[in-house]
C-alpha positions in Angstrom: -42.3 -136.2 -168.5 -39.4 -138.4 -167.5 -38.9 -142.0 -168.5 -41.2 -141.7 -171.5 -39.3 -144.6 -173.3 -38.9 -146.8 -170.2 -40.1 -150.4 -170.3 -40.3 -153.4 -167.9 -38.8 -156.6 -169.3 -38.7 -160.3 -168.1 -35.8 -162.6 -168.8 -33.9 -165.5 -167.4 -30.4 -164.4 -166.3 -27.2 -166.4 -166.7 -27.7 -168.2 -163.4 -31.2 -169.4 -164.3 -33.0 -166.8 -162.1 -36.2 -165.2 -163.4 -35.6 -161.4 -163.6 -38.0 -158.6 -164.1 -36.4 -155.2 -164.5 -36.7 -151.7 -165.8 -35.0 -150.8 -169.0 -34.4 -147.6 -171.1 -35.0 -145.3 -168.2 -33.6 -141.8 -168.3 -30.1 -141.2 -167.0 -30.2 -139.9 -163.4 -33.3 -141.9 -162.4 -33.7 -145.1 -160.3 -33.7 -148.6 -161.8 -35.5 -151.6 -160.4 -35.1 -155.4 -160.7 -36.8 -158.3 -159.0 -35.2 -161.8 -159.2 -36.5 -165.2 -158.2 -34.5 -168.3 -157.8 -37.2 -171.0 -158.4 -35.0 -173.8 -157.0 -34.6 -172.1 -153.7 -38.0 -170.3 -153.7 -36.2 -167.1 -152.9 -36.7 -163.5 -154.3 -34.7 -160.3 -154.1 -35.6 -156.7 -155.1 -32.8 -154.4 -156.2 -33.3 -150.7 -156.3 -30.4 -148.7 -157.9 -30.8 -145.1 -157.0 -29.6 -142.2 -159.1 -26.9 -141.4 -156.6 -25.3 -144.9 -157.0 -26.8 -146.3 -153.8 -28.3 -149.8 -154.1 -31.1 -151.0 -151.9 -31.6 -154.8 -151.7 -34.7 -156.3 -150.1 -35.3 -160.0 -149.5 -38.6 -161.8 -150.4 -40.2 -161.2 -147.0 -39.5 -157.5 -147.2 -40.8 -157.3 -150.8 -44.0 -159.0 -149.7 -44.4 -156.5 -146.9 -43.8 -153.7 -149.4 -46.4 -155.2 -151.8 -48.9 -155.3 -149.0 -48.3 -151.7 -148.1 -48.8 -150.6 -151.7 -51.9 -152.7 -152.0 -53.4 -151.4 -148.8 -52.5 -147.8 -149.6 -53.8 -147.8 -153.2 -57.0 -149.6 -152.2 -57.8 -146.6 -150.0 -56.8 -143.9 -152.5 
């Protein structure tokens, strides 16, 4: 099983944004982070893939993704 020691942590970053991210994941696996700037009411999701590619989604895209997951898993 991969990422047996992985955790998800919350923190406030140096710019004051709230950040929820994966930590202690196995080398060669993706990492994820969601940030929210409360003063601008704006969020971003960062997905760092194992090949070095980074995918960045804005808050509207993240909400769409959340609705897709919710709809999918409510029917599984």
